[in-house]
C-alpha positions in Angstrom: 0.0 0.0 0.0 1.3 3.4 -1.0 -0.7 5.1 1.8 -3.2 4.3 4.6 -5.6 6.7 6.2 -8.8 6.8 8.3 -11.8 5.7 6.2 -14.4 5.9 9.1 -17.9 6.3 7.8 -17.0 5.1 4.3 -17.5 1.6 2.9 -15.2 -0.2 0.4 -16.6 0.0 -3.1 -13.8 -1.6 -5.1 -10.0 -1.8 -5.3 -8.7 1.4 -3.7 -12.1 3.1 -3.6 -14.6 3.9 -0.8 -18.1 5.5 -0.8 -20.1 7.1 2.0 -23.5 5.4 2.3 -25.4 8.6 3.2 -23.8 11.4 1.2 -22.4 9.4 -1.7 -19.0 11.0 -1.2 -16.3 9.0 -3.0 -12.6 8.4 -2.3 -10.1 6.8 -4.6 -6.4 6.0 -4.4 -4.6 5.7 -7.7 -1.7 3.3 -8.3 1.9 4.3 -9.1 1.6 6.7 -12.0 5.3 7.1 -12.7 6.9 10.5 -13.2 4.7 13.5 -13.1 4.6 15.9 -16.1 3.7 19.0 -14.1 6.1 21.7 -15.3 6.4 23.2 -11.8 6.1 21.7 -8.3 6.1 22.4 -4.6 9.4 24.2 -4.6 7.6 27.0 -6.5 4.2 27.1 -4.9 3.0 30.4 -6.5 3.8 29.0 -10.0 2.2 25.7 -9.2 -1.0 27.4 -8.0 -1.2 29.4 -11.3 -0.6 26.3 -13.3 -3.3 24.3 -11.5 -5.7 27.2 -11.7 -5.3 27.3 -15.5 -5.8 23.6 -15.7 -9.0 23.6 -13.7 -10.3 26.7 -15.5 -11.1 24.5 -18.5 -13.6 22.4 -16.6 -14.6 24.5 -13.5 -12.6 26.4 -11.0 -9.7 25.8 -8.6 -10.8 27.0 -5.1 -7.5 26.6 -3.3 -4.2 24.8 -3.5 -1.3 24.4 -1.0 1.7 22.4 0.1 0.7 20.0 2.8 2.8 17.8 5.0 0.9 14.4 5.3 1.8 12.0 8.0 4.6 12.1 10.5 8.2 10.8 10.9 9.3 8.3 8.2 5.6 7.9 7.1 5.4 11.5 6.0 5.6 13.2 2.6 4.7 16.6 1.1 1.7 16.7 -1.2 0.1 19.2 -3.5 -3.3 19.7 -2.0 -6.0 21.1 -4.3 -9.7 21.7 -4.0 -11.8 22.5 -7.1 -15.4 22.6 -8.3 -16.9 21.4 -11.6 -20.4 20.8 -12.9 -21.9 17.4 -12.3 -21.6 15.5 -15.6 -24.9 14.9 -17.4 -26.9 17.0 -15.0 -28.4 20.4 -15.6 -27.8 21.7 -12.1 -25.4 21.0 -9.3 -21.7 21.0 -8.6 -19.2 18.4 -7.5 -16.3 19.5 -5.2 -13.1 17.5 -5.6 -10.1 17.3 -3.2 -6.9 15.8 -4.5 -3.6 15.1 -2.8 -0.8 14.6 -5.3 2.3 12.9 -4.1 5.3 13.0 -6.3 8.9 11.8 -6.3 11.5 11.9 -9.1 10.1 8.8 -10.8 7.0 7.9 -8.9 3.6 9.5 -8.1 0.2 8.7 -6.9 -3.1 10.5 -6.1 -5.7 10.4 -3.4 -9.0 11.9 -4.5 -12.3 12.7 -2.7 -15.4 13.9 -4.5 -18.5 15.3 -3.0 -21.6 16.2 -5.0 -24.5 18.5 -4.3 -27.6 16.6 -3.4 -31.2 17.7 -3.4 -31.7 21.5 -3.9 -28.5 22.9 -5.3 -26.9 26.3 -5.0 -28.3 27.0 -1.5 -25.0 28.1 0.0 -24.3 30.5 -2.9 -27.8 31.9 -3.1 -28.2 32.5 0.6 -24.8 34.1 1.0 -25.3 36.3 -2.1 -28.6 37.6 -0.6 -26.9 38.2 2.8 -23.6 39.7 1.6 -24.9 41.5 -1.6 -23.8 40.9 -5.2 -21.1 43.6 -5.1 -17.8 41.8 -4.4 -19.5 38.4 -4.5 -17.8 37.4 -7.8 -14.1 37.6 -7.3 -10.9 37.6 -9.4 -9.1 34.4 -9.0 -6.5 34.8 -6.2 -3.8 32.8 -8.1 -4.3 34.5 -11.5 -6.5 37.6 -11.5 -6.7 37.6 -15.3 -8.0 34.0 -15.4 -11.5 33.3 -16.8 -12.7 29.9 -15.7 -15.8 27.9 -16.5 -17.2 28.5 -13.0 -16.7 31.7 -11.1 -14.6 32.2 -8.0 -17.0 33.3 -5.3 -17.0 34.7 -1.8 -19.2 31.7 -0.9 -16.2 29.5 -1.5 -14.4 31.0 1.5 -13.8 28.4 4.3 -15.1 31.0 6.8 -18.6 30.0 5.8 -18.1 26.2 6.2 -19.5 26.2 9.8 -22.7 27.8 8.6 -23.2 25.0 6.0 -21.6 21.9 7.5 -23.5 19.5 5.2 -22.6 21.4 2.0 -20.2 19.3 -0.2 -17.6 22.0 -0.1 -17.6 21.9 3.7 -17.5 18.1 3.7 -14.6 18.1 1.2 -12.5 20.5 3.4 -13.3 18.6 6.6 -12.3 15.3 4.9 -9.1 16.9 3.7 -8.2 18.0 7.2 -8.9 14.5 8.6 -6.9 12.8 5.8 -3.8 14.9 6.4 -3.9 14.2 10.1 -4.5 10.4 9.8 -2.6 9.3 6.7 0.6 7.3 6.8 2.7 7.2 3.6 4.7 4.1 2.8 8.2 4.8 4.1 9.8 3.4 1.0 8.0 6.0 -1.1 8.6 8.8 1.4 12.3 8.1 1.2 12.6 8.5 -2.6 14.3 11.6 -4.0 12.0 14.6 -4.4 10.4 15.8 -7.6 11.1 19.4 -8.7 8.9 19.7 -11.8 9.3 18.4 -15.3 10.7 21.8 -16.4 13.5 21.7 -13.8 
């Protein structure tokens, strides 16, 4: 196993996949994907954020990205954490929020992904906050690239400050899962000990 982590509340649904029986939230762990092709990496976080924002702009919007230390001691490794939103495929309304932790070494990489979809009435968080806060300043320039135009807008409603008001919203669930994952995960020490990756353009 490349990584182990707390899957409490989730049920196995296949090889390296889990699903939550109530919310439908889905977790998957990819296998060894070889060397990453990302042109920049964690040693240049601002550039990596811009690159990821541009990649996600084609299908939705990157909400946040950061360098996160996952695990402790020899079972720890740095990961590129990213949280993004896209439209739910083949549905007229609703969004899916995706968390991904990307682990990369010189010649090896793997991903842990969690996806949370809107259920029932969609857009409640955005609509209620827009009504409360006002439309002015609700639609924001992207913090990682102000000139970027993405398929979905970057909104004040995406701010983590509002997660406590909407604990069952998929964005809030995704962030809460990400925190728990980073705290509970243990990376395989043989992977953690490999030489670091510095970007395909390095």
